C-alpha positions in Angstrom: -30.3 24.3 -24.0 -27.8 23.1 -26.9 -24.5 24.0 -24.0 -25.8 22.7 -21.5 -26.3 19.1 -23.7 -22.6 19.9 -25.1 -21.2 20.8 -21.8 -23.0 16.6 -20.1 -21.7 14.6 -23.4 -18.1 16.0 -22.5 -18.5 14.9 -18.7 -19.6 11.6 -20.0 -16.9 11.1 -22.0 -14.3 12.8 -19.7 -15.7 10.7 -16.8 -15.3 8.1 -18.7 -12.2 8.0 -20.7 -10.4 9.1 -16.8 -12.9 6.5 -14.7 -12.6 3.7 -17.0 -10.5 3.7 -19.7 -7.7 5.1 -17.9 -6.9 3.3 -14.4 -8.1 -0.3 -16.5 -5.5 0.3 -18.8 -2.7 2.3 -16.2 -3.4 -1.7 -14.3 -2.7 -3.3 -17.0 0.4 -2.3 -18.1 1.5 -2.5 -14.2 0.5 -5.9 -14.1 2.4 -7.5 -17.5 5.0 -4.7 -16.0 5.5 -5.7 -12.7 3.6 -7.9 -12.3 5.1 -8.6 -8.3 4.2 -4.7 -7.8 1.0 -4.8 -9.3 -0.2 -7.0 -6.6 0.9 -5.7 -3.3 4.4 -7.1 -3.2 3.4 -10.0 -1.1 6.0 -12.4 0.1 4.9 -16.1 0.3 6.5 -18.8 1.9 4.7 -22.2 1.7 2.5 -21.7 -1.1 0.7 -18.6 1.4 1.4 -14.7 1.7 2.9 -14.2 5.6 2.9 -10.2 4.1 4.0 -7.4 2.3 7.8 -6.5 1.9 6.1 -2.6 1.4 3.4 -2.7 4.6 4.9 -3.3 8.4 4.4 -5.5 10.8 4.2 -6.0 14.9 6.7 -8.9 15.7 7.0 -8.6 19.8 8.5 -12.2 20.6 11.8 -11.7 21.9 13.6 -14.2 18.9 12.3 -11.8 16.3 12.9 -8.0 15.5 10.4 -5.5 16.3 9.4 -3.2 13.9 8.9 1.0 13.6 6.0 1.7 16.2 2.8 2.3 13.9 0.8 5.2 13.8 -2.0 3.7 11.9 -4.2 2.7 14.4 -4.3 0.8 17.3 -4.5 -2.6 15.6 -1.3 -1.0 13.3 0.1 -1.4 10.6 -3.6 -1.5 9.4 -3.5 -0.5 5.2 -6.9 0.9 5.6 -5.3 3.1 8.4 -2.7 4.8 6.7 -1.3 7.7 8.4 1.0 9.2 10.5 0.0 10.5 13.9 0.4 15.0 13.2 1.6 15.7 16.5 3.8 18.0 15.9 7.4 18.3 17.6 6.1 20.8 19.7 3.4 18.1 20.5 3.0 17.0 24.7 1.0 13.0 23.4 3.7 12.8 20.9 6.3 13.2 24.0 4.7 11.7 25.9 4.6 8.1 23.9 7.8 8.8 22.7 9.3 8.9 26.2 6.5 5.2 26.8 8.7 3.8 24.2 11.7 4.1 24.5 11.3 3.2 27.9 9.4 -0.5 26.6 12.8 -0.3 23.9 14.7 -0.1 26.7 12.9 -3.2 29.4 13.6 -5.1 26.0 17.0 -4.9 25.1 18.7 -4.4 28.8 22.4 -4.9 26.9 21.1 -1.5 24.3 23.0 1.0 26.2 23.3 3.8 23.2 21.2 6.5 22.1 17.8 4.5 20.7 17.6 5.6 16.8 14.9 7.6 16.2 12.9 4.8 13.8 13.0 2.2 16.5 10.9 4.4 18.4 9.0 6.7 15.9 6.2 6.1 13.6 6.6 7.1 9.9 4.9 9.3 7.6 2.7 6.1 6.4 2.3 4.7 10.0 3.3 1.4 7.7 7.0 1.4 6.7 8.5 -1.9 7.3 11.9 -0.7 7.5 14.2 0.4 10.4 17.6 1.8 9.9 20.6 -0.4 10.6 21.1 1.2 13.4 18.1 0.4 15.0 18.5 -3.3 13.9 21.9 -3.3 15.3 20.2 -3.0 18.7 18.6 -5.6 18.6 20.8 -7.5 18.0 21.2 -9.0 21.4 17.7 -9.9 22.4 17.3 -11.7 19.7 20.8 -13.3 19.4 20.5 -14.3 23.2 16.9 -15.5 22.5 17.6 -18.0 18.5 20.6 -18.8 21.0 23.2 -17.3 17.9 26.4 -15.5 17.9 25.8 -11.9 17.2 28.2 -12.0 14.8 26.4 -14.6 12.5 23.0 -13.0 13.0 25.1 -9.4 12.4 26.2 -11.5 8.6 22.4 -12.6 8.3 21.6 -8.9 8.7 24.1 -7.8 6.1 22.5 -10.9 3.7 19.3 -8.2 3.7 20.5 -5.2 3.7 19.3 -2.3 1.5 21.3 0.6 0.6 20.2 3.6 -0.5 17.5 3.1 -3.8 20.3 3.7 -7.4 22.5 4.4 -5.0 21.5 8.2 -4.2 17.7 8.0 -3.2 17.2 7.7 0.6 19.6 5.7 3.2 20.3 2.2 4.3 17.5 -0.4 5.0 16.7 -3.5 6.0 12.9 -4.7 6.0 11.8 -5.9 9.2 9.6 -9.2 7.9 12.1 -10.5 5.3 15.7 -10.3 8.0 12.5 -12.5 10.3 11.4 -14.5 8.0 15.5 -15.6 6.8 15.9 -15.7 10.8 13.1 -18.5 10.8 14.6 -20.0 7.0 18.8 -21.0 9.2 17.0 -21.3 12.2 15.8 -24.0 10.1 18.3 -25.5 8.3 20.4 -25.5 11.5 18.2 -28.6 12.3 
């Protein structure tokens, strides 16, 4: 009986330490040291949140850059449904979905004649990635420039201004956050008026 009481006390103490005290400490430190990231890296415009720099959004209008397909449920980009498709490279369902996305990409971007960048038609591992490669963004320039009445080179300068390089100069690949790019487009259009 004595051993059981000791085990129960140790379990209770460890549960309090690891289940309550440690999470509260880490959350508190995160809010002090990294307040934006701890709050979801929200992007605000005119005092209201329009999205997160960490979670993609669905853009469908021709005047906006479209992000990666999402594997996170039918609604897409649902943070509660973060997941990959779990379909392997030999999966016929994956091949059919990608073929359909390639057709859709060509229909939306008829001026683009090159090979469709892989990230423009495949979901990321989380299904929520807000970034596209510079190549996938450039493949959409003609459509967005025509819809916005902008010169393609003017649009490419704007893309260059929001593009991100490798983290710490060595990790990952160059990328463009689609939400931030579309917000920069809206801001540039407002400045022209």
